[in-house]
NUMARVO-851784 format. One record per residue (C-alpha): residue number from 0; residue in one letter; y, x, z. Coordinates in steps of 0.1 Angstrom, whole numbers, padded with zeros to 4 digits. Each point is the difference from the previous one (the first is absolute). Layout:
! NUMARVO-851784
+-----+------+-------+-------+-------+
|  nr | rest | north |  east |    up |
+-----+------+-------+-------+-------+
| NUM |    A |     Y |     X |     Z |
...
+-----+------+-------+-------+-------+
END
This chain:
! NUMARVO-851784
+-----+------+-------+-------+-------+
|  nr | rest | north |  east |    up |
+-----+------+-------+-------+-------+
|   0 |    X |  0228 |  0067 |  0108 |
|   1 |    X | -0012 |  0026 | -0024 |
|   2 |    X | -0034 | -0004 | -0016 |
|   3 |    X | -0017 |  0027 | -0021 |
|   4 |    X | -0030 | -0011 | -0022 |
|   5 |    X | -0025 |  0025 | -0012 |
|   6 |    X | -0024 | -0014 | -0027 |
|   7 |    X | -0022 |  0011 | -0028 |
|   8 |    X |  0007 | -0030 | -0022 |
|   9 |    X |  0030 | -0020 |  0015 |
|  10 |    X | -0025 | -0027 |  0012 |
|  11 |    X |  0024 | -0010 |  0028 |
|  12 |    X |  0031 | -0006 | -0022 |
|  13 |    X |  0002 | -0036 |  0011 |
|  14 |    X |  0001 |  0009 |  0037 |
|  15 |    X |  0026 |  0027 | -0007 |
|  16 |    X |  0021 | -0026 | -0018 |
|  17 |    X | -0004 | -0024 |  0029 |
|  18 |    X |  0013 |  0026 |  0024 |
|  19 |    X |  0029 |  0007 | -0023 |
|  20 |    X |  0009 | -0037 | -0001 |
|  21 |    X |  0000 |  0000 |  0038 |
|  22 |    X |  0027 |  0027 | -0001 |
|  23 |    X | -0020 |  0031 |  0008 |
|  24 |    X |  0003 |  0034 | -0018 |
|  25 |    X | -0031 |  0005 | -0021 |
|  26 |    X | -0012 |  0029 | -0020 |
|  27 |    X | -0034 |  0004 | -0018 |
|  28 |    X | -0018 |  0030 | -0013 |
|  29 |    X | -0028 | -0006 | -0026 |
|  30 |    X | -0024 |  0027 | -0010 |
|  31 |    X | -0013 | -0016 | -0032 |
|  32 |    X |  0022 |  0008 | -0031 |
|  33 |    X | -0010 | -0033 | -0016 |
|  34 |    X |  0012 | -0020 |  0029 |
|  35 |    X |  0033 |  0018 |  0007 |
|  36 |    X |  0022 | -0028 | -0015 |
|  37 |    X | -0016 | -0027 |  0021 |
|  38 |    X |  0027 | -0015 |  0023 |
|  39 |    X |  0029 |  0017 | -0017 |
|  40 |    X |  0031 | -0020 |  0006 |
|  41 |    X | -0015 | -0019 |  0029 |
|  42 |    X |  0001 |  0030 |  0024 |
|  43 |    X |  0004 |  0038 | -0003 |
|  44 |    X | -0028 |  0022 | -0014 |
|  45 |    X |  0000 |  0037 |  0009 |
|  46 |    X | -0017 |  0031 | -0014 |
|  47 |    X | -0010 |  0016 |  0033 |
|  48 |    X | -0007 | -0016 |  0034 |
|  49 |    X | -0007 |  0028 |  0025 |
|  50 |    X |  0036 |  0011 |  0002 |
|  51 |    X |  0009 | -0035 |  0011 |
|  52 |    X | -0027 | -0004 |  0028 |
|  53 |    X |  0027 |  0007 |  0026 |
|  54 |    X |  0024 | -0025 | -0016 |
|  55 |    X | -0025 | -0029 |  0003 |
|  56 |    X | -0003 | -0022 |  0030 |
|  57 |    X | -0034 | -0011 | -0013 |
|  58 |    X | -0022 |  0017 | -0027 |
|  59 |    X | -0024 | -0024 | -0018 |
|  60 |    X | -0032 |  0011 | -0018 |
|  61 |    X | -0012 | -0029 | -0021 |
|  62 |    X | -0035 |  0011 | -0010 |
|  63 |    X | -0032 |  0017 |  0012 |
|  64 |    X | -0001 |  0038 | -0004 |
|  65 |    X |  0031 |  0007 |  0020 |
|  66 |    X | -0017 |  0001 |  0034 |
|  67 |    X |  0002 |  0037 |  0006 |
|  68 |    X |  0037 |  0001 | -0008 |
|  69 |    X |  0007 | -0031 |  0021 |
|  70 |    X | -0018 |  0016 |  0030 |
|  71 |    X |  0019 |  0032 | -0004 |
|  72 |    X |  0033 | -0019 |  0000 |
|  73 |    X | -0010 | -0020 |  0031 |
|  74 |    X | -0008 |  0033 |  0017 |
|  75 |    X |  0035 |  0011 | -0008 |
|  76 |    X |  0014 | -0031 |  0017 |
|  77 |    X |  0008 | -0020 | -0032 |
|  78 |    X | -0003 | -0037 | -0001 |
|  79 |    X | -0026 | -0008 | -0027 |
|  80 |    X | -0015 | -0031 | -0015 |
|  81 |    X | -0032 |  0010 | -0017 |
|  82 |    X | -0035 |  0012 |  0002 |
|  83 |    X | -0019 |  0027 |  0019 |
|  84 |    X | -0029 |  0023 | -0011 |
|  85 |    X | -0024 | -0024 |  0018 |
|  86 |    X |  0013 | -0032 | -0017 |
|  87 |    X |  0002 |  0017 | -0034 |
|  88 |    X | -0037 |  0008 |  0004 |
|  89 |    X | -0008 | -0036 |  0010 |
|  90 |    X |  0012 | -0013 | -0034 |
|  91 |    X | -0009 |  0029 | -0023 |
|  92 |    X | -0035 |  0008 |  0014 |
|  93 |    X | -0019 | -0033 | -0001 |
|  94 |    X | -0030 |  0015 |  0018 |
|  95 |    X |  0023 |  0012 |  0028 |
|  96 |    X |  0018 | -0033 |  0002 |
|  97 |    X | -0032 | -0020 |  0004 |
|  98 |    X | -0014 |  0025 |  0025 |
|  99 |    X |  0031 | -0002 |  0022 |
| 100 |    X | -0003 | -0038 |  0000 |
| 101 |    X | -0037 |  0002 |  0010 |
| 102 |    X |  0008 |  0024 |  0028 |
| 103 |    X |  0026 | -0024 |  0013 |
| 104 |    X | -0026 | -0028 |  0002 |
| 105 |    X |  0008 | -0017 | -0032 |
| 106 |    X | -0028 | -0013 | -0022 |
| 107 |    X | -0001 |  0015 | -0035 |
| 108 |    X | -0020 | -0006 | -0031 |
| 109 |    X | -0026 |  0025 | -0010 |
| 110 |    X |  0015 |  0026 | -0024 |
| 111 |    X | -0010 |  0032 | -0017 |
| 112 |    X |  0022 |  0028 | -0012 |
| 113 |    X | -0008 |  0021 | -0031 |
| 114 |    X |  0013 |  0030 | -0019 |
| 115 |    X | -0026 | -0003 | -0027 |
| 116 |    X | -0004 | -0029 | -0024 |
| 117 |    X | -0037 |  0010 | -0006 |
| 118 |    X | -0007 | -0003 |  0037 |
| 119 |    X |  0018 | -0034 |  0001 |
| 120 |    X | -0020 | -0013 | -0030 |
| 121 |    X | -0033 |  0011 |  0016 |
| 122 |    X |  0011 | -0017 |  0033 |
| 123 |    X |  0006 | -0034 | -0017 |
| 124 |    X | -0033 |  0002 | -0019 |
| 125 |    X | -0018 |  0006 |  0033 |
| 126 |    X |  0021 | -0026 |  0019 |
| 127 |    X |  0008 | -0028 | -0024 |
| 128 |    X |  0027 | -0022 |  0015 |
| 129 |    X |  0036 | -0013 | -0006 |
| 130 |    X |  0026 |  0028 |  0006 |
| 131 |    X |  0037 |  0007 | -0002 |
| 132 |    X |  0009 |  0033 | -0016 |
| 133 |    X |  0031 |  0016 |  0014 |
| 134 |    X |  0015 |  0033 | -0012 |
| 135 |    X |  0012 |  0022 |  0029 |
| 136 |    X |  0027 |  0026 |  0004 |
| 137 |    X |  0027 |  0001 | -0026 |
| 138 |    X | -0021 | -0021 | -0025 |
| 139 |    X |  0003 | -0030 |  0022 |
| 140 |    X |  0035 | -0005 | -0012 |
| 141 |    X | -0015 | -0009 | -0034 |
| 142 |    X | -0006 | -0036 |  0011 |
| 143 |    X | -0016 | -0010 | -0033 |
| 144 |    X | -0029 |  0023 |  0008 |
| 145 |    X | -0012 | -0021 |  0030 |
| 146 |    X | -0029 | -0021 | -0010 |
| 147 |    X | -0015 | -0030 |  0019 |
| 148 |    X | -0036 | -0004 | -0010 |
| 149 |    X | -0011 | -0035 | -0010 |
| 150 |    X | -0038 |  0004 | -0004 |
| 151 |    X | -0024 | -0001 |  0029 |
| 152 |    X | -0022 |  0028 | -0014 |
| 153 |    X |  0030 |  0023 | -0005 |
| 154 |    X | -0006 |  0004 | -0038 |
| 155 |    X |  0037 | -0004 | -0008 |
| 156 |    X |  0008 |  0027 |  0026 |
| 157 |    X | -0025 |  0023 | -0018 |
| 158 |    X |  0018 | -0006 | -0033 |
| 159 |    X |  0034 |  0008 |  0016 |
| 160 |    X | -0013 |  0031 |  0016 |
| 161 |    X | -0015 |  0012 | -0033 |
| 162 |    X |  0034 | -0007 | -0017 |
| 163 |    X |  0020 |  0018 |  0027 |
| 164 |    X | -0023 |  0030 | -0001 |
| 165 |    X |  0009 |  0005 | -0037 |
| 166 |    X |  0036 | -0010 |  0000 |
| 167 |    X |  0014 |  0005 |  0035 |
| 168 |    X | -0019 |  0027 |  0017 |
| 169 |    X |  0029 |  0025 | -0002 |
| 170 |    X |  0023 | -0025 |  0018 |
| 171 |    X | -0024 | -0016 |  0024 |
| 172 |    X | -0012 |  0028 |  0022 |
| 173 |    X | -0012 | -0022 |  0029 |
| 174 |    X | -0006 | -0037 |  0004 |
| 175 |    X | -0015 | -0026 |  0023 |
| 176 |    X | -0027 | -0027 | -0006 |
| 177 |    X |  0004 | -0028 |  0025 |
| 178 |    X | -0024 | -0029 |  0005 |
| 179 |    X |  0016 | -0032 | -0013 |
| 180 |    X |  0008 | -0028 |  0024 |
| 181 |    X |  0009 | -0036 | -0010 |
| 182 |    X |  0029 | -0016 |  0017 |
| 183 |    X |  0038 | -0003 |  0002 |
| 184 |    X |  0022 |  0031 | -0005 |
| 185 |    X |  0027 |  0002 |  0026 |
| 186 |    X |  0022 |  0027 |  0014 |
| 187 |    X |  0018 |  0004 |  0033 |
| 188 |    X |  0027 |  0025 |  0007 |
| 189 |    X |  0029 |  0008 |  0024 |
| 190 |    X |  0027 |  0026 |  0004 |
| 191 |    X | -0007 |  0028 |  0025 |
| 192 |    X |  0026 |  0019 |  0020 |
| 193 |    X | -0020 |  0031 |  0008 |
| 194 |    X | -0013 | -0015 |  0032 |
| 195 |    X | -0009 | -0037 | -0006 |
| 196 |    X | -0002 | -0028 | -0025 |
| 197 |    X |  0032 | -0020 | -0006 |
| 198 |    X | -0009 | -0037 | -0002 |
| 199 |    X | -0002 | -0024 | -0018 |
| 200 |    X | -0030 |  0007 | -0022 |
| 201 |    X |  0004 | -0002 | -0038 |
| 202 |    X | -0030 | -0020 | -0013 |
| 203 |    X | -0002 |  0004 | -0038 |
| 204 |    X | -0021 | -0009 | -0030 |
| 205 |    X |  0003 |  0024 | -0029 |
| 206 |    X | -0006 | -0009 | -0037 |
| 207 |    X | -0011 |  0033 | -0015 |
| 208 |    X | -0012 | -0009 | -0035 |
| 209 |    X |  0023 | -0001 | -0030 |
| 210 |    X | -0008 | -0036 | -0011 |
| 211 |    X | -0003 | -0033 |  0018 |
| 212 |    X | -0033 | -0010 |  0015 |
| 213 |    X | -0006 |  0037 |  0009 |
| 214 |    X | -0007 |  0011 | -0036 |
| 215 |    X |  0008 |  0033 | -0017 |
| 216 |    X |  0006 |  0035 |  0014 |
| 217 |    X |  0010 |  0006 |  0036 |
| 218 |    X |  0037 |  0009 |  0003 |
| 219 |    X |  0003 |  0007 |  0037 |
| 220 |    X |  0019 | -0033 |  0004 |
| 221 |    X |  0016 | -0027 | -0022 |
| 222 |    X |  0012 | -0021 |  0028 |
| 223 |    X | -0007 | -0010 |  0036 |
| 224 |    X |  0001 | -0029 |  0024 |
| 225 |    X |  0013 |  0009 |  0035 |
| 226 |    X |  0005 | -0017 |  0033 |
| 227 |    X |  0008 |  0014 |  0035 |
| 228 |    X | -0020 | -0007 |  0032 |
| 229 |    X |  0003 |  0010 |  0037 |
| 230 |    X | -0038 |  0004 |  0003 |
| 231 |    X | -0029 |  0001 | -0024 |
| 232 |    X | -0037 |  0007 |  0007 |
| 233 |    X | -0004 |  0022 | -0031 |
| 234 |    X |  0028 |  0023 |  0013 |
| 235 |    X | -0015 |  0000 |  0035 |
| 236 |    X | -0034 |  0010 | -0013 |
| 237 |    X |  0012 |  0027 | -0024 |
| 238 |    X |  0034 |  0015 |  0000 |
| 239 |    X |  0007 | -0005 |  0038 |
| 240 |    X | -0030 |  0022 |  0008 |
| 241 |    X |  0017 |  0029 | -0018 |
| 242 |    X |  0031 | -0001 |  0021 |
| 243 |    X | -0008 |  0031 |  0021 |
| 244 |    X | -0009 |  0021 | -0030 |
| 245 |    X |  0032 | -0010 | -0019 |
| 246 |    X |  0021 |  0008 |  0031 |
| 247 |    X | -0016 |  0034 |  0003 |
| 248 |    X |  0009 |  0007 | -0036 |
| 249 |    X |  0036 | -0012 |  0007 |
| 250 |    X | -0001 | -0022 | -0031 |
| 251 |    X |  0032 | -0020 | -0008 |
| 252 |    X |  0002 | -0028 | -0026 |
| 253 |    X | -0020 | -0028 | -0013 |
| 254 |    X | -0038 |  0002 |  0001 |
| 255 |    X | -0025 | -0025 | -0015 |
| 256 |    X | -0037 | -0005 | -0003 |
| 257 |    X | -0016 | -0021 | -0027 |
| 258 |    X | -0032 | -0019 |  0008 |
| 259 |    X | -0027 | -0023 | -0013 |
| 260 |    X | -0008 | -0027 |  0026 |
| 261 |    X | -0028 | -0025 |  0000 |
| 262 |    X | -0020 | -0020 |  0025 |
| 263 |    X | -0019 |  0031 |  0010 |
| 264 |    X |  0029 |  0023 |  0008 |
| 265 |    X |  0031 |  0020 | -0010 |
| 266 |    X | -0005 |  0029 | -0023 |
| 267 |    X |  0029 |  0025 | -0005 |
| 268 |    X |  0003 |  0012 | -0036 |
| 269 |    X |  0029 |  0024 | -0002 |
| 270 |    X |  0031 |  0014 |  0019 |
| 271 |    X |  0036 | -0001 | -0011 |
| 272 |    X |  0017 |  0025 |  0023 |
| 273 |    X |  0035 | -0004 | -0015 |
| 274 |    X |  0022 | -0028 | -0013 |
| 275 |    X | -0018 | -0021 | -0026 |
| 276 |    X |  0014 | -0008 | -0034 |
| 277 |    X |  0009 | -0028 | -0007 |
| 278 |    X | -0007 | -0010 |  0036 |
| 279 |    X |  0032 |  0016 |  0014 |
| 280 |    X |  0021 | -0021 | -0023 |
| 281 |    X | -0018 | -0032 |  0010 |
| 282 |    X |  0004 |  0010 |  0036 |
| 283 |    X |  0038 |  0001 | -0006 |
| 284 |    X | -0003 | -0037 | -0010 |
| 285 |    X | -0015 | -0008 |  0034 |
| 286 |    X |  0017 |  0024 |  0024 |
| 287 |    X |  0034 | -0012 |  0013 |
| 288 |    X |  0007 |  0031 |  0021 |
| 289 |    X |  0024 |  0026 | -0015 |
| 290 |    X | -0021 |  0028 | -0014 |
| 291 |    X |  0023 |  0029 |  0010 |
| 292 |    X | -0001 | -0005 |  0037 |
| 293 |    X | -0037 | -0009 | -0001 |
| 294 |    X | -0010 |  0032 | -0019 |
| 295 |    X |  0022 |  0021 |  0023 |
| 296 |    X | -0017 | -0015 |  0030 |
| 297 |    X | -0036 |  0006 | -0011 |
| 298 |    X |  0008 |  0035 | -0012 |
| 299 |    X |  0014 |  0008 |  0035 |
| 300 |    X | -0030 | -0016 |  0017 |
| 301 |    X |  0021 | -0027 |  0015 |
| 302 |    X | -0013 | -0035 |  0008 |
| 303 |    X |  0011 | -0017 | -0032 |
| 304 |    X |  0006 | -0037 | -0006 |
| 305 |    X | -0012 | -0015 | -0033 |
| 306 |    X |  0011 | -0036 | -0008 |
| 307 |    X | -0018 | -0018 | -0028 |
| 308 |    X |  0001 | -0034 | -0017 |
| 309 |    X | -0024 | -0027 |  0007 |
| 310 |    X | -0021 | -0012 | -0029 |
| 311 |    X | -0011 |  0020 | -0029 |
| 312 |    X |  0013 |  0025 | -0026 |
| 313 |    X | -0012 |  0006 | -0035 |
| 314 |    X |  0007 |  0031 | -0021 |
| 315 |    X | -0006 |  0003 | -0038 |
| 316 |    X |  0001 |  0033 | -0019 |
| 317 |    X |  0019 | -0002 | -0033 |
| 318 |    X | -0013 |  0027 | -0023 |
| 319 |    X |  0004 |  0012 | -0036 |
| 320 |    X | -0021 |  0023 | -0022 |
| 321 |    X | -0018 |  0023 |  0006 |
| 322 |    X | -0007 | -0012 |  0036 |
| 323 |    X | -0025 |  0005 |  0015 |
| 324 |    X | -0009 |  0030 | -0022 |
| 325 |    X |  0017 |  0032 | -0008 |
| 326 |    X |  0012 |  0001 | -0036 |
| 327 |    X |  0032 |  0018 | -0008 |
| 328 |    X |  0000 | -0010 | -0036 |
| 329 |    X | -0004 | -0037 |  0008 |
| 330 |    X |  0027 |  0002 |  0027 |
| 331 |    X |  0025 |  0015 | -0024 |
| 332 |    X | -0009 | -0025 | -0027 |
| 333 |    X |  0001 | -0032 |  0020 |
| 334 |    X |  0018 |  0006 |  0033 |
| 335 |    X |  0022 |  0031 |  0004 |
| 336 |    X |  0035 | -0010 |  0009 |
| 337 |    X | -0005 | -0037 | -0004 |
| 338 |    X |  0027 | -0022 |  0016 |
| 339 |    X | -0009 | -0024 |  0028 |
| 340 |    X |  0020 | -0032 | -0002 |
| 341 |    X |  0002 | -0030 |  0023 |
| 342 |    X |  0005 | -0037 | -0009 |
| 343 |    X |  0019 | -0007 |  0032 |
| 344 |    X |  0026 |  0020 |  0019 |
| 345 |    X | -0020 |  0000 |  0032 |
| 346 |    X | -0026 |  0027 |  0006 |
| 347 |    X | -0021 | -0019 |  0026 |
| 348 |    X | -0033 |  0017 |  0004 |
| 349 |    X |  0007 |  0028 | -0024 |
| 350 |    X | -0013 |  0035 |  0011 |
| 351 |    X |  0002 |  0031 | -0021 |
| 352 |    X | -0030 |  0020 | -0012 |
| 353 |    X |  0007 |  0027 | -0026 |
| 354 |    X |  0036 | -0011 | -0008 |
| 355 |    X |  0033 |  0017 | -0004 |
| 356 |    X |  0036 | -0013 | -0001 |
| 357 |    X |  0023 |  0011 | -0028 |
| 358 |    X |  0035 | -0014 | -0006 |
| 359 |    X | -0009 | -0032 |  0018 |
| 360 |    X | -0032 | -0006 | -0018 |
| 361 |    X | -0036 |  0004 |  0013 |
| 362 |    X | -0023 |  0020 | -0022 |
| 363 |    X | -0037 |  0010 |  0001 |
| 364 |    X | -0004 |  0035 |  0015 |
| 365 |    X | -0030 |  0023 |  0007 |
| 366 |    X | -0029 | -0002 | -0024 |
| 367 |    X | -0027 | -0023 |  0015 |
| 368 |    X |  0014 | -0035 | -0008 |
| 369 |    X |  0001 | -0011 |  0036 |
| 370 |    X |  0032 | -0019 | -0003 |
| 371 |    X |  0007 | -0025 |  0028 |
| 372 |    X | -0015 | -0018 |  0029 |
| 373 |    X |  0012 | -0036 |  0004 |
| 374 |    X | -0005 | -0019 |  0032 |
| 375 |    X |  0003 | -0034 |  0016 |
| 376 |    X | -0005 | -0016 |  0034 |
| 377 |    X | -0011 | -0034 |  0012 |
| 378 |    X | -0012 | -0021 |  0029 |
| 379 |    X | -0033 | -0004 | -0019 |
| 380 |    X | -0018 |  0022 | -0025 |
| 381 |    X |  0008 | -0025 | -0027 |
| 382 |    X |  0037 |  0001 |  0008 |
| 383 |    X | -0001 |  0038 |  0000 |
| 384 |    X | -0018 |  0001 | -0034 |
| 385 |    X |  0025 | -0025 | -0015 |
| 386 |    X |  0030 |  0020 |  0013 |
| 387 |    X | -0014 |  0034 | -0012 |
| 388 |    X | -0007 | -0013 | -0035 |
| 389 |    X |  0034 | -0017 | -0001 |
| 390 |    X |  0015 |  0034 |  0006 |
| 391 |    X | -0023 |  0016 | -0026 |
| 392 |    X |  0014 | -0025 | -0026 |
| 393 |    X |  0034 |  0017 |  0006 |
| 394 |    X | -0012 |  0033 | -0015 |
| 395 |    X |  0002 |  0010 | -0037 |
| 396 |    X | -0015 |  0033 | -0012 |
| 397 |    X | -0015 |  0006 | -0034 |
| 398 |    X | -0038 |  0001 |  0001 |
| 399 |    X | -0001 | -0009 |  0037 |
| 400 |    X | -0032 | -0014 |  0015 |
| 401 |    X | -0013 | -0011 |  0034 |
| 402 |    X | -0028 | -0019 |  0017 |
| 403 |    X |  0006 | -0037 |  0002 |
| 404 |    X | -0025 | -0007 |  0029 |
| 405 |    X |  0013 |  0021 |  0030 |
| 406 |    X | -0009 | -0019 |  0032 |
| 407 |    X | -0020 | -0027 | -0017 |
| 408 |    X | -0033 |  0012 |  0016 |
| 409 |    X |  0014 | -0011 |  0034 |
| 410 |    X | -0016 | -0034 |  0000 |
| 411 |    X | -0035 |  0014 | -0003 |
| 412 |    X |  0006 |  0032 |  0021 |
| 413 |    X |  0017 | -0018 |  0029 |
| 414 |    X | -0028 | -0025 |  0002 |
| 415 |    X | -0026 |  0028 |  0003 |
| 416 |    X |  0021 |  0020 |  0024 |
| 417 |    X |  0005 | -0030 |  0023 |
| 418 |    X | -0037 | -0008 | -0001 |
| 419 |    X | -0009 |  0035 |  0010 |
| 420 |    X |  0027 |  0001 |  0028 |
| 421 |    X |  0022 |  0027 | -0015 |
| 422 |    X |  0032 | -0020 | -0002 |
+-----+------+-------+-------+-------+
END
């Protein structure tokens, strides 16, 4: 089959490579100039995509922001995996995403949206409490700006608001303050074929901070623990309630909702109405179905079959400077064009991030330092952790770094989730 990827930053390079390895014809258009070389040598990169929309059997949009275009192409009769205007808004507009959940009968944490730092500062002074500060709109992509308050009277949040007012007001035009809830962070997601969810459910535990023990800046994700389930009460009480609205929007692809759960309830935090990164690479470790036929089926609205491994999967992000920040000078000095070497011939669990293939060698591409995702499976979480880090030990890149504790919260988290009746 013929697959046409349309992307801003070549985020889906690993999926494109997987489809190429399955024998399909793959082409990718990337809008960002700095990411144009990502995937070169693994599959074909193109300069324009719209002239090829009739060539493709399936067109894949890999990020939010393409919903209007995806809807237009569906109206033209094209088979599309990607968002819709509705699901784009679920993720980008935090207030809307929470309001839609509440309208569907899902409990949500109290939250307040602001366009003025002065108003937010005054609010916290009048309502001292522990809050989470979340930039909205385009600024939410700057993961290091998210701040989880630690003080019960909100004094640390006030300091952050004062700092952002001076240094970030031009970039953060709108933001949300959400009441903090103690508990276990867990996400549930499934693929959706435009009409219904495709089971099983992907239950996943993200590790967002740069350093072990959840220290340092938020990166979006440094690694994840995943397992698959035929049923799950968190899914039933959150995502399942949104089925009719997702079907009305004709959404096709993977959709995920991240939650905090405790003995009092389930509290959705944020939507991911697209493939997750590195989640999609970790899902490749657990999915045994061929990706080409599966994507084709969901894009056509067919009843798709998704076969997955039993047990658990672990994924670890291998990064180099300047990740998770943007710093062209640091990238050129420490990382640009670096060669990726392997101690062993086998490439078990190796998934490409911003990488290109030149004359048989793998080199760093792009400009962010997001190099590889390395995965492993096992019958137990411990087995999956050991396999993933065994595969990590196969990688050699100058200045590489990664978290050494992915999946190790499981002993604590699973005990809590079992006691509350969520797994």
